[in-house]
N, C-alpha and C positions, 0 to 999 in steps of 0.2 A: 218745721220742727224746732225752730230756734228757741222757742219758749219752753221746751221740755227740760226739766232739771232732775226729775226722778222717774224711775221706771219701777212699776209694780208688777210683779210676776205671780200668776197663779202657780201652784206647786205641781199637783198631779197633772201630767199631760204636757207640762211646759218645762219645768226644771228637771223632772224625772217622771217615770211612769210606774204607777202602782195599780194600773188597770187589772192586771192578772190577779194580784192579791185581793183587790176589791171583788172581782168576779168570783173568785173561789169562796170568799167569805159570804157573799150574798147567795151563791148557789147552795152552800152548806145550809144556810138558814132556810132557804126556800125548800130544800129537801126535808128538813126537819118539820116544816109546817105543811108539807104536802102541796106546795104551790109550784106550778110549772115555771121554769125560768130558762132564760137563754142569754146569749151575748147581746142580742138586739135589745132585750129588756134592760140588761145591765147598762146599756148606753144611755138609757133615760135617767140614770142615777148620777150622771156626770155633773159635778158642780152644785149639787143640792145637798141638803142636810140629811142626817140619819132619819129623822122623823118624816121628812118628805119622802124618803125612800121607803119607809114603812107604809106610808099612804099608798104608794104605787103598788107594793106587794098586796095590800088589801084589795086594791082595784083589780089586779090581774087574777087574784085568787078567789075573788067574790066572797071575801070574808070580812069580818069586823073584829077589831081588837080594842080593848080598853087602853087608855093612856098608859096605865101601869104595865100592861102586856107589851105594848110597843117599846117602852123603855127597856124592859127585860130582854126582849128579842134583839133590839138594836145593840145593847150592851154585849150580849152573847156574840153577835156577829163581830163587834169591834175587838173583843178579846181574841177571837179566832184570827182576825185580820192582823192584829198586832204580833201575834206569834209568827205569822208569815213575814211581817216587816222586819222581824228580828234577824232574818237571813240576809237583809240588805247590807251593803258596804260601800265604801267609796268607789269601788269598781262599777257600781251601778250608775254613777254620775258620768255622763259622756264627756270626752275631752272637748268636744265642740261647745257644749254648754259652759263648761268651766272656763275655757279660754275666752269665750264671749263675755261672760260676766267680768272676768278680770280686765278685759280691755275696756269695757263700758266704765268700770270704776276708774281706770287710768285716764279715761276721757273726761272724768269730772262729774259723772252722774251718781246720784244716790240710788241704791238698789234696796227694794223692799219686797216682802212677800204679802200677798193678799189672797188667803185660802180659807175655804169654809171648813177645812179638816181640823179636828181637835188633835190630830196626831202630827200636826206640822212640825213642831219642834223635835219630836222623836225621829221623824223621817230625816230632817236636816242633820241631826246628830249622826244617824246611821250613814249618811252620805259624806260626812266629813265637812259639812257646812255649818256646824254649830258656831254661832257668833259671827258668821260672815255678813249677814245683811244688816243694813242700817236700822231697819225696823221690821216687825212681824205683826201682822194682823191676821187672826185666824179664828177657828171655831170657838176658842176659849174666851174671846172678848167681843163676840157679836151675838145678837139675838135673832137676826134675820139673815137668811141665806140668799145667795144670788138667785134671781136677777135683781134682788134689792141691792142697792149700792153701798150698804153699811160697811162691808169689809174693806172696800177701797177708800171710802171716806176716811175711815179710821187709820188706814195705812198712811195717807197724806197727813192727817192730823198729828200722828206720832212724830212726823218730820217737821211740823209747822209749815207745810208746803201748800201753796194755793192749788186747788184741784186742777185748774187749767194748765198747770205746769207739770202734770203727771201723765205718763203713758202707761197704759195697761197692756200686758202680754197675756193672752188668753187662748185656750183651745176649745172652750165650750161656748155655745151660743148664748146661754144664760149669763155667762161671764162677760161677754161683749155687751149684752143688754145692760148688765150692772155698771159697766164702765161708762157707757153713754148716759145712764141715769145719774152718775156721779159728775157729769160734765167733763169726762176725760176722753181722749182719743184711745182707740184700741188697735193693737197689732194682733192679727189672728194667725194661729198655727193650728195644725191638726184638723179636727172636725169643724171648727169655726172657719178655718181657711177653705176647707173643701166646700162648705156651704156659702162661701163668698160673703160672709158677714165680717164686719170690722172695717176700720178706716184704712188699714194697711194689711195686705195679704203677704205673709212670709212663706217662702218655699222651704226655708230651713231656719233654725234658730239663729245661726250666724248672720242671717240677713239683717238682723238688727244693727250690725255695724255699718251697713250701707245707709240705714235709715237715720242713725244718730251719729252725727259727726262729733269731733272733739269740741268740748265746750270752750276751749281756749283758742279755737280756730287756728291751731298750729299743727294740725294733723294732716298728713298726706294720705289720701285715700288710695 
């Protein structure tokens, strides 16, 4: 890991969890459209774009929507979701995550976000992390969702950082695939770790501190 200089974090499922808000939003839309929905189906939505989620809803509902209808429905879901996000606050950021981020910064690493969500900056603001990261690549500046590597490539580009010097922290299988497609190593948490994908399997977020020593080689583990 001596060559790692920047860490790119997925947002949802890594820095924080908005799974419940996403689930409630998609469940509400599925109910509106008369499509059966469950938490298992919701798990297929992890790390993919809104339009890709609409494609999945079409599939499970056996229905077809025009592009205009998909945009309308996805916008309706996002508005509902953002109302739920409005209830988030810094207390929803775990002490483990915040202290680990602070320590990694103290050790000399650049910290960035690589998320497909267009709500990334709003969520960070709600968590009290507005302006904390060195760069943010999200759904507002990409056209392809994971497993396409675009979001991670742009995170590195914003830092003028060679791709091989970046480590991605991901909880979704598609995110690990995107990291590898970008030529980056991936540390897996959550679902990705449970499925044993990734170059490094983390049992907890703070395991990153064991993986990434101080860049000045003056840290006592």
